[in-house]
N, CA, C and O atoms as CSV, one atom per row, in Angstrom:
chain,resi,resn,atom,element,x,y,z
A,1,MET,N,N,0.931,-1.366,0.053
A,1,MET,CA,C,0.171,0.131,0.143
A,1,MET,C,C,0.694,0.895,0.281
A,1,MET,O,O,1.436,0.941,1.262
A,2,ARG,N,N,0.607,2.101,-0.749
A,2,ARG,CA,C,1.268,3.867,-1.086
A,2,ARG,C,C,0.849,4.517,0.240
A,2,ARG,O,O,-0.203,4.219,0.807
A,3,ARG,N,N,1.444,5.131,0.555
A,3,ARG,CA,C,1.197,5.972,1.955
A,3,ARG,C,C,0.092,6.824,1.732
A,3,ARG,O,O,-0.597,7.220,2.673
A,4,ASP,N,N,-0.136,7.146,0.519
A,4,ASP,CA,C,-1.555,7.970,0.239
A,4,ASP,C,C,-2.845,7.116,0.447
A,4,ASP,O,O,-3.977,7.379,0.854
A,5,GLU,N,N,-2.296,6.128,0.058
A,5,GLU,CA,C,-3.888,5.017,0.312
A,5,GLU,C,C,-4.147,4.707,1.559
A,5,GLU,O,O,-5.225,4.316,2.006
A,6,LEU,N,N,-2.882,4.930,2.285
A,6,LEU,CA,C,-3.158,4.749,3.999
A,6,LEU,C,C,-4.287,5.845,4.507
A,6,LEU,O,O,-4.835,5.528,5.563
A,7,ASP,N,N,-4.651,6.905,3.996
A,7,ASP,CA,C,-5.266,8.091,4.737
A,7,ASP,C,C,-6.349,7.596,3.839
A,7,ASP,O,O,-7.433,7.671,4.417
A,8,THR,N,N,-6.438,7.125,2.649
A,8,THR,CA,C,-7.855,6.734,2.654
A,8,THR,C,C,-8.742,5.380,3.030
A,8,THR,O,O,-9.869,5.029,2.681
A,9,VAL,N,N,-7.980,4.917,3.688
A,9,VAL,CA,C,-8.230,3.332,4.620
A,9,VAL,C,C,-8.364,4.284,5.872
A,9,VAL,O,O,-9.306,3.874,6.550
A,10,LEU,N,N,-7.697,5.556,6.515
A,10,LEU,CA,C,-7.985,5.755,7.838
A,10,LEU,C,C,-9.165,6.471,7.551
A,10,LEU,O,O,-9.931,6.655,8.497
A,11,ASP,N,N,-9.425,6.844,6.614
A,11,ASP,CA,C,-10.784,7.623,6.102
A,11,ASP,C,C,-12.441,6.886,6.446
A,11,ASP,O,O,-13.502,7.273,6.935
A,12,TRP,N,N,-11.776,5.362,5.741
A,12,TRP,CA,C,-12.711,4.401,5.889
A,12,TRP,C,C,-12.899,3.804,7.434
A,12,TRP,O,O,-13.930,3.254,7.819
A,13,ALA,N,N,-11.798,3.999,8.184
A,13,ALA,CA,C,-11.988,3.833,9.277
A,13,ALA,C,C,-12.967,4.961,10.215
A,13,ALA,O,O,-13.757,4.634,11.101
A,14,ALA,N,N,-12.693,6.243,9.785
A,14,ALA,CA,C,-13.146,7.021,10.729
A,14,ALA,C,C,-14.749,6.938,10.573
A,14,ALA,O,O,-15.436,7.123,11.577
A,15,ALA,N,N,-15.371,6.658,9.302
A,15,ALA,CA,C,-16.340,6.452,8.507
A,15,ALA,C,C,-17.415,5.579,9.375
A,15,ALA,O,O,-18.630,5.721,9.514
A,16,GLU,N,N,-16.618,4.747,9.834
A,16,GLU,CA,C,-17.244,3.214,10.423
A,16,GLU,C,C,-17.141,3.442,11.957
A,16,GLU,O,O,-17.479,2.457,12.614
A,17,GLY,N,N,-16.702,4.653,12.751
A,17,GLY,CA,C,-17.114,4.895,13.907
A,17,GLY,C,C,-15.790,4.743,14.598
A,17,GLY,O,O,-15.814,4.898,15.819
A,18,TRP,N,N,-14.618,4.461,14.021
A,18,TRP,CA,C,-13.206,4.538,14.516
A,18,TRP,C,C,-12.687,5.638,14.956
A,18,TRP,O,O,-13.131,6.621,14.362
A,19,ASN,N,N,-11.886,5.879,15.801
A,19,ASN,CA,C,-11.241,6.959,16.010
A,19,ASN,C,C,-10.044,7.415,15.360
A,19,ASN,O,O,-9.554,8.312,16.047
A,20,PRO,N,N,-9.328,7.171,14.276
A,20,PRO,CA,C,-7.911,7.407,14.073
A,20,PRO,C,C,-7.696,8.674,14.413
A,20,PRO,O,O,-8.622,9.484,14.453
A,21,GLY,N,N,-5.966,9.111,14.806
A,21,GLY,CA,C,-5.263,10.034,15.579
A,21,GLY,C,C,-5.053,10.593,14.415
A,21,GLY,O,O,-4.807,9.775,13.529
A,22,LEU,N,N,-5.063,12.173,13.956
A,22,LEU,CA,C,-4.350,13.063,13.173
A,22,LEU,C,C,-3.254,12.976,12.958
A,22,LEU,O,O,-2.742,13.914,12.347
A,23,GLU,N,N,-2.498,11.953,13.312
A,23,GLU,CA,C,-0.877,11.736,12.841
A,23,GLU,C,C,-0.842,10.246,13.058
A,23,GLU,O,O,0.234,9.650,13.021
A,24,ASP,N,N,-1.989,9.617,13.285
A,24,ASP,CA,C,-1.350,8.130,13.713
A,24,ASP,C,C,-1.143,7.297,11.923
A,24,ASP,O,O,-1.041,6.071,11.915
A,25,ALA,N,N,-1.109,7.909,10.827
A,25,ALA,CA,C,-1.063,7.168,9.600
A,25,ALA,C,C,0.485,7.445,9.096
A,25,ALA,O,O,1.107,6.587,8.468
A,26,ASP,N,N,1.046,8.741,9.438
A,26,ASP,CA,C,2.330,8.892,9.448
A,26,ASP,C,C,2.873,7.936,10.658
A,26,ASP,O,O,3.736,7.117,10.343
A,27,ALA,N,N,2.602,7.961,11.506
A,27,ALA,CA,C,3.412,7.059,12.477
A,27,ALA,C,C,3.705,5.677,12.342
A,27,ALA,O,O,4.745,5.106,12.671
A,28,PHE,N,N,2.313,5.024,11.638
A,28,PHE,CA,C,2.049,3.628,11.439
A,28,PHE,C,C,2.757,3.235,10.452
A,28,PHE,O,O,3.328,2.154,10.306
A,29,TYR,N,N,2.701,4.403,9.561
A,29,TYR,CA,C,3.500,3.810,7.834
A,29,TYR,C,C,4.833,4.058,8.555
A,29,TYR,O,O,5.493,3.100,8.153
A,30,ARG,N,N,5.603,4.734,9.344
A,30,ARG,CA,C,7.289,4.311,9.607
A,30,ARG,C,C,7.475,3.634,10.415
A,30,ARG,O,O,8.653,3.390,10.678
A,31,ALA,N,N,6.493,3.050,11.142
A,31,ALA,CA,C,6.748,1.776,11.676
A,31,ALA,C,C,7.014,0.646,11.150
A,31,ALA,O,O,7.871,-0.127,11.579
A,32,ASP,N,N,6.181,0.428,10.017
A,32,ASP,CA,C,6.408,-0.575,9.148
A,32,ASP,C,C,5.727,-0.731,7.902
A,32,ASP,O,O,4.696,-1.379,7.724
A,33,PRO,N,N,6.638,0.167,6.714
A,33,PRO,CA,C,5.900,0.640,5.745
A,33,PRO,C,C,5.191,-0.698,4.828
A,33,PRO,O,O,4.238,-0.603,4.053
A,34,ASP,N,N,5.839,-1.740,5.118
A,34,ASP,CA,C,5.325,-2.952,4.622
A,34,ASP,C,C,4.319,-3.932,4.996
A,34,ASP,O,O,3.968,-5.083,4.734
A,35,GLY,N,N,4.021,-2.942,5.729
A,35,GLY,CA,C,2.957,-3.916,6.618
A,35,GLY,C,C,1.333,-3.784,6.504
A,35,GLY,O,O,0.479,-4.223,7.275
A,36,PHE,N,N,1.171,-2.987,5.210
A,36,PHE,CA,C,-0.104,-2.526,4.928
A,36,PHE,C,C,-0.381,-2.774,3.124
A,36,PHE,O,O,0.193,-2.494,2.071
A,37,PHE,N,N,-1.445,-3.369,3.509
A,37,PHE,CA,C,-2.087,-4.123,1.641
A,37,PHE,C,C,-3.539,-3.851,1.658
A,37,PHE,O,O,-4.408,-4.131,2.484
A,38,ILE,N,N,-3.569,-3.247,0.559
A,38,ILE,CA,C,-4.347,-2.757,-0.307
A,38,ILE,C,C,-5.347,-3.687,-1.695
A,38,ILE,O,O,-4.865,-3.897,-2.808
A,39,ALA,N,N,-6.895,-4.163,-1.237
A,39,ALA,CA,C,-7.281,-4.875,-2.710
A,39,ALA,C,C,-7.682,-3.824,-3.110
A,39,ALA,O,O,-8.038,-2.827,-2.481
A,40,GLU,N,N,-7.609,-4.129,-4.769
A,40,GLU,CA,C,-8.802,-3.248,-5.658
A,40,GLU,C,C,-9.557,-4.007,-6.599
A,40,GLU,O,O,-9.028,-4.962,-7.167
A,41,VAL,N,N,-10.891,-3.641,-6.852
A,41,VAL,CA,C,-11.703,-3.857,-7.524
A,41,VAL,C,C,-11.486,-2.813,-8.675
A,41,VAL,O,O,-11.526,-1.615,-8.395
A,42,ASP,N,N,-11.194,-3.346,-10.311
A,42,ASP,CA,C,-11.297,-2.181,-11.295
A,42,ASP,C,C,-10.592,-1.326,-11.170
A,42,ASP,O,O,-10.909,-0.338,-11.833
A,43,GLY,N,N,-9.508,-1.214,-10.444
A,43,GLY,CA,C,-8.360,-0.297,-10.116
A,43,GLY,C,C,-8.540,1.186,-9.051
A,43,GLY,O,O,-8.036,2.309,-9.021
A,44,ALA,N,N,-9.461,0.496,-8.329
A,44,ALA,CA,C,-10.349,1.111,-6.956
A,44,ALA,C,C,-9.831,0.653,-5.721
A,44,ALA,O,O,-9.570,-0.549,-5.709
A,45,PRO,N,N,-9.619,1.256,-4.720
A,45,PRO,CA,C,-9.131,0.467,-3.288
A,45,PRO,C,C,-10.781,-0.027,-3.122
A,45,PRO,O,O,-11.804,0.620,-3.347
A,46,ALA,N,N,-10.608,-1.436,-2.638
A,46,ALA,CA,C,-11.747,-1.526,-1.818
A,46,ALA,C,C,-11.805,-2.492,-0.616
A,46,ALA,O,O,-12.762,-2.994,-0.026
A,47,ALA,N,N,-10.828,-2.564,-0.491
A,47,ALA,CA,C,-10.414,-3.310,0.790
A,47,ALA,C,C,-9.085,-3.142,1.730
A,47,ALA,O,O,-8.107,-2.712,1.117
A,48,ALA,N,N,-8.913,-3.385,2.980
A,48,ALA,CA,C,-7.431,-3.293,3.080
A,48,ALA,C,C,-7.222,-4.151,4.815
A,48,ALA,O,O,-8.089,-4.401,5.652
A,49,ILE,N,N,-5.791,-4.409,4.843
A,49,ILE,CA,C,-5.767,-4.928,5.886
A,49,ILE,C,C,-4.012,-4.672,6.519
A,49,ILE,O,O,-3.167,-4.602,5.626
A,50,SER,N,N,-3.529,-4.549,7.898
A,50,SER,CA,C,-2.469,-4.409,8.155
A,50,SER,C,C,-1.977,-5.157,9.316
A,50,SER,O,O,-0.801,-5.051,9.664
């Protein structure tokens, strides 16, 4: 997953009632940039896991 895609995933989390912190994306990605995966359908993000 690219760093910019992580922002989309955290937006999904917020829409589902999770409370991602304002600086969480940078901290998470710096800790393990290879630990995030995104699935696409027809080129659009559809699911994610870390």
